[in-house]
C-alpha positions in Angstrom: 0.0 0.0 0.0 1.4 3.4 -1.0 1.5 6.3 1.4 -1.3 8.0 -0.5 -3.5 4.9 -0.3 -2.8 4.6 3.4 -3.7 8.3 4.0 -7.0 7.8 2.0 -7.9 4.7 4.1 -7.1 6.5 7.3 -9.2 9.5 6.2 -12.1 7.3 5.2 -12.0 5.4 8.5 -11.9 8.7 10.5 -14.9 9.9 8.5 -16.9 6.9 9.6 -15.8 6.9 13.3 -16.9 10.4 14.2 -19.3 11.3 17.0 -22.5 11.8 14.8 -21.9 8.5 13.0 -21.3 6.7 16.3 -24.6 8.1 17.6 -26.3 6.8 14.5 -24.8 3.4 15.0 -26.0 3.5 18.6 -29.5 4.2 17.4 -29.3 1.1 15.2 -28.0 -1.0 18.1 -30.9 0.3 20.3 -33.5 -1.0 17.8 -33.3 -4.7 18.8 -33.3 -3.8 22.5 -36.4 -1.7 22.0 -38.1 -4.6 20.1 -37.2 -7.1 22.8 -38.5 -4.8 25.6 -41.8 -4.3 23.9 -42.2 -8.0 23.1 -41.2 -9.0 26.6 -43.9 -6.7 28.1 -46.6 -8.5 26.1 -49.2 -5.8 26.7 -48.7 -5.9 30.5 -47.9 -2.2 30.7 -45.2 -3.0 33.2 -41.5 -2.5 33.7 -40.5 -3.8 30.3 -42.9 -1.3 28.7 -41.1 1.5 30.5 -37.8 0.0 29.3 -39.1 0.2 25.7 -40.2 3.8 26.3 -36.7 4.7 27.6 -34.9 2.9 24.7 -37.2 4.7 22.1 -36.6 8.1 23.8 -32.8 7.6 23.9 -32.8 6.5 20.2 -34.9 9.5 19.2 -32.6 11.9 21.1 -29.5 10.5 19.4 -31.3 11.3 16.1 -31.6 15.0 17.0 -28.1 15.1 18.6 -26.2 13.5 15.8 -27.7 15.9 13.3 -27.0 19.0 15.4 -23.3 17.9 16.0 -22.8 17.0 12.3 -24.0 20.4 11.1 -22.2 22.4 13.9 -18.8 20.7 13.4 -19.0 20.1 9.6 -19.0 16.3 10.1 -21.6 15.4 7.5 -20.3 12.2 5.7 -21.5 9.9 3.0 -21.8 7.1 5.6 -24.0 9.4 7.8 -26.2 10.4 4.8 -26.9 6.7 4.2 -26.9 5.3 7.7 -29.0 8.0 9.4 -32.2 7.5 7.4 -31.8 3.7 7.6 -31.6 4.0 11.4 -34.7 6.2 11.5 -36.7 3.8 9.3 -35.6 0.8 11.3 -36.7 2.4 14.5 -40.0 3.8 13.3 -40.8 0.8 11.2 -40.2 -1.7 14.0 -42.3 0.3 16.4 -45.2 0.5 14.0 -45.1 -3.2 13.1 -44.8 -4.3 16.8 -47.7 -2.1 17.8 -49.8 -3.7 15.1 -48.7 -7.2 16.1 -49.7 -6.4 19.7 -53.1 -5.3 18.5 -52.6 -1.7 19.6 -52.4 0.0 16.2 -54.5 -1.0 13.2 -52.5 -2.7 10.5 -53.8 -0.4 7.8 -52.1 2.5 9.5 -48.8 0.7 9.7 -49.0 -0.5 6.1 -49.9 2.9 4.6 -47.0 4.6 6.5 -44.4 2.0 5.6 -45.4 1.8 1.9 -45.1 5.6 1.8 -41.7 5.6 3.6 -40.1 2.9 1.6 -41.7 4.1 -1.6 -40.3 7.6 -1.3 -36.9 6.1 -0.4 -36.9 4.0 -3.6 -38.1 7.1 -5.5 -35.1 9.1 -4.3 -32.7 6.5 -5.6 -34.6 6.3 -8.9 -34.3 10.0 -9.6 -30.9 10.6 -8.1 -29.4 10.6 -11.6 -31.4 13.8 -12.2 -30.7 15.4 -8.9 -31.2 15.1 -5.1 -34.6 15.5 -3.5 -34.0 17.5 -0.3 -36.2 16.9 2.8 -39.0 19.4 2.8 -40.5 21.2 5.8 -43.5 19.0 5.5 -41.2 15.9 5.6 -39.5 17.1 8.7 -42.9 17.9 10.4 -44.0 14.4 9.4 -41.1 12.9 11.2 -41.8 14.9 14.4 -45.5 14.0 14.4 -44.8 10.3 13.7 -42.3 10.3 16.6 -44.7 11.9 19.0 -47.5 9.6 18.0 -45.4 6.4 18.4 -44.1 7.7 21.7 -47.6 8.2 23.0 -48.6 4.7 21.8 -45.7 2.9 23.6 -46.3 4.8 26.8 -48.3 2.6 29.2 -51.3 5.0 28.9 -53.9 2.6 30.3 -52.0 2.6 33.5 -51.4 6.4 33.5 -54.6 7.9 32.1 -56.8 5.8 29.8 -58.2 8.9 28.1 -54.8 9.5 26.6 -55.3 6.5 24.4 -57.8 8.5 22.4 -55.3 11.4 22.2 -52.6 9.0 20.9 -54.9 7.7 18.2 -55.7 11.2 16.8 -52.1 12.2 16.9 -51.4 9.1 14.9 -54.1 10.0 12.4 -52.5 13.4 12.0 -49.2 11.8 11.4 -50.7 9.5 8.8 -52.4 12.4 7.0 -49.1 14.4 6.9 -47.2 11.3 5.8 -49.5 10.7 2.9 -49.7 14.3 1.9 -45.9 14.8 1.9 -45.6 11.5 -0.1 -47.7 13.1 -2.8 -45.5 16.2 -2.7 -42.4 14.1 -3.1 -43.8 12.3 -6.1 -44.6 15.6 -7.8 -41.2 16.9 -7.0 -39.6 13.7 -8.4 -41.5 14.0 -11.6 -40.5 17.7 -12.0 -36.9 16.8 -11.3 -36.9 14.0 -13.8 -38.5 16.2 -16.5 -36.0 19.0 -15.9 -33.1 16.4 -16.0 -34.3 15.1 -19.3 -34.7 18.5 -20.8 -31.1 19.3 -19.7 
């Protein structure tokens, strides 16, 4: 290996092993623990449920923290651009699927959200030859509302205040509406991007 090759390998390694990327990896590692805690509770609304709440809260906090640090310190890397959305979708997707398996969230809600999420991800890759589709304000709002809705759902609400179950449902409906609406916006944006790319 030449000196230049060694320097490039070292640089590439240091690009991966920075704090924002480590936090992203931590979020991925937390997903199976979150899943195990929620399954172990088995609708008992007990200590394992609270452990799932803590794991989800920590994972969501790392999502905000790694983005803030990456932007503040100029540590945005190709690895982070790929791993961060994957980590988000693993966490959100596993939460939605588990809540449906446990009978707490209708399957149609989970299916609609997941089809939209993975569909738009595939669409981004399809049109990347024409340009990058940046996250819109609506897309960021969608993520926030989805997170709040899921957090409310995994809280042991029946043990705290049963009426909050209704609140959680309507927040989830708001999240679903925003998710579908922004999905349509991204499709329109992708079509315009493709048309502009072909003209160019």
